[in-house]
N, C-alpha and C positions, 0 to 999 in steps of 0.2 A: 937723295931726292926729298924735296919738301912736299908733304902731303897734308891737305886740308881734310881732316878725318870726318867732317860732318857738314854737309850742305844739302840743299833741296832744290828741286826744279818743279815748276808747274806752268800749265796753261790756265790762267785764272778764269774761273766763273763762280758766281755766288753760291750756286747749289753745291758744287763739289768741295768748296773751301769755306764752309759756313762758320768755321772757327775764326776766320779773319773778320774781325768786328770793325765798326765804323771808326774806332780810334786807331786802326791799323791801315789807314787808306793807302799808305805807301806800298803795301803788299798786294793791293788790288790791281795787279797787272801781271803779265807773263814774266817769268824768270827762267831763262834757258841757258844751255851751255855756252853759247857765244857771249852772253852777258858775264857769266862767271869767269870765263877765260881772260877777259880784259882786266878784271879785278885781280886775279891771281898773278898776272904778269907784273903788276905794279909792285908786288912784294916778293917776287922771285919764287913763287910756288908753281910746281909743274904738274901736280896730280891732285885728285880729290876722290872722296868716297860719297856717292849720292845716297841719301837716306829717304825712305818713304815719307810721304806727307798725306797719303790717303790710305785707308784701310780697305783696299780692293786688290784683287789679283791683277787687274789690268794695270795698276800702278807699277807693280813689279815688272810686268812685261814691258811697259813703256820705258822704265828706267834702264832696263837691260838693252833695249833697242838704242837708247841714247848712248849707253856705254860702248856699244858696238860701233856707233858712228863717230864718237869722240874719244880718241885714245887716252886723253888725260883723265877720263873717269876710269879709275883703276879698280873700283869695287862698287858694288851695290848692296845696300842693306834694305831689303824689300819687306813686303808684308805677305804673310801667308796666314791661313786660318789655323792657328795652332791648336784650336779645340776641335777641329774637324776630323772625322773618321777617314777622310780622304787626304790627310796631311802628307802621308808618304808619297802619294802620287804628285801632289803639288811640289814637293821637294825634289822628287826625281826629275820633274820637268824643268825646274829652274836651275838645278845644279848642272844641267848640260852646258850652261855658260860658266866659264871659269871666273867670270866677274861677279857671280852671285856668291857673296861671301858671308852674309848674315841676315838675320830677320829682326823685326821690331814690332811690338804692339804698343799702342798709345795707352798704356796703363794709367797714366796720370788723369785721363778723362773718364775712367771707369767709375761708376757710382759706388762700387764695392771696394773699399780700401784694402780688402784682403784678396783681391782678384788674383794676385800672383800665386796664391795657395789653392786655387780651385783645382779639383782633381783632374778635370779634363784639360786644363792648361798645363799642369805638371806632366801629364801623360804625353802631351805634345812636345814639351821641352826635351823629354828623354830621347826623342828622335834626332835632335839637331846634331849631336856629336857623331852619329852614324854618317851624317852627310858633311862633316867637317865645317859646320856653320857656327858662327858666333851668335850671341843674343844681346842686343842693345837694350838696356834697362832705362826706360823713360818714365820717371816718377817725380813727385814732389818730395820735399824733405819729410813730410809726415808719413810717407810710405817706407822710410828706411828700416824701421824695426821688422816689418813684414819682409822686406827685401833680404835682410840678413837670414831669416828663416828659409826663404826661397833658395838663396845661393848655397846654403848649407847642404841642401838636398842633392846638389849636382857638382861634386868636387872635380869632375873631369870636363865640365862644360866651360868654355870661355865666355865670360860676361864682360860687358863694357857699359859703364855707367855714363849716361848722357848728361851733359850740362851740370856736372858736379852735384847731381841730385837736387838741383833747384832750391837751394836755401833762399830765404827771404833776405836778400842782400840789401834791399832798400831800407829795411828796418833793422839791419845789422844782426840778423839771427845767426848765431854761431855755435853756442855751447852744445846743444843737443845734436845738431848736425855733425859737429866734430866728433862727438862721442860715438855716434853710429858709423860715420865714415872711417873712423879709426878701426872699428871692428871689421868692416868690409875690406879695408886695406890689407888685413892679415891673410885673406884668402889669396893664394898665389894665382888663381885663375880669374881674378877680377881686376880689370883695367878701369881707368877713369878719363873722360874727355874734359880737357880744359876748354869748355865751350859754353855758350848760352848764358854767360854771366851778366852781360850788359842788360839783357832783357829782364833780369831779376832785380835790377837796380832802378833808380829813377831814370826814365828814358831821356829826359831833357837835362838833367843836372848831375849825372854821374861824373866821377873822375877816376883815373886809373888806380889811385891809392885805395879806393873802396874795395878792390879785389885782392890786394896784397895779403891780408890775413888769411884768406881762403887758399890762395896759391901757396903761400908759406906752409900752411898746414898740410896741403896735399903733397908738396915736395918732401916733407918730413915723413909722411906716412906711406903714400903710394910710391914715392921716390921717382927718380928720373926713369926708372925701368918700366913703370906701369901708367905713365901719363902720356896723353897725346893731344896735340892742338887741334881745335875745330872751330870753324867760323859760325856755324848755324846760319849761314847766308841762305836766303835773303831775310830771314826773320830778324837777324841782327841789325838790319838797316832801320828798324824801329828806333834804335838808340844811337847808331853810328855807322860810318862807312865801313866797308870791308877792311880796308887798310887800318883804320883806327882800331877796330875790334881785334884783328889779328895781332897788331903791334903791342897790345896789352901784354900778351904772353911772350911774344918774340923779344921785346925789350926787357921784360922782367928776367928772362933766363939768360940774357947775353953775357952775364958774368960767370955762368957755369962753365965747366970745361966743355970744349967744342963737342967732344964725344957725347956728353949728356944732352947738349942742345940738339944734336942730330937725332937722338933717340926720341925726344919729345916732338920734334918737328917732322918726323917721318918714319923712322925705323921701328918705333913701337907699333905704329899702325900696320906696317908690313907684317910684323910678327903676330900681332893679335888677330888680324883678319886673314892671315896666311895668304897675302896677296901674291899673285903670280905676275911679277913685273919683268918684262923682257928687256 
């Protein structure tokens, strides 16, 4: 099974999605499962994991409703208030659905670069393993040193780094990113998504070779056992079509043994998120 490990849905309105700025006009419309299904069909993908785009409990409820309606959505990475004293009740409610597989907080937008090490946040993360949930780490490259300290505290918790930790690909930032990602790759409980790369490059003038040094490095460090493909659709459409973006990775790994390709294109997502696929 080929699984897109990272995509979003929304009914667009300016208030709910104020992060969509005027230079992102292509995103200022609805993006729903029927739209994604058409794109997935073009490249023979049959399943996806929907990831939160709003930091509200109703976002998680809505995504789970969509997952119940559309069988190809095999997992939901939702939002809960990790710092809340009511967190256990939130997790109890959502884990009634077998498709609720993980949580995410938009750490990249927090004004405090040390947000991951806040005591109340750390306290909440402790609960996730009890509910067999992953945690998706959404950060920029500058957050990597703090992320290492964060991950060290939870050796039993599965973590998944979104968008290869968003290095500044446009300006070819690499050395510091690589040093920190190498450290993270040594943690057996940390996976990485090959996603979100095109939007860290020049949206209008990127080419596939821009990403090869990063994918090369990640295959060497995280290896085929801890990498998974993700589109970041519809955000990726800022820079390219769904097929164009996904084919960066698909074509890059086509010379690997088929077994390794299958791991990156789906099996690692099943393992990391503990997906219940019938």
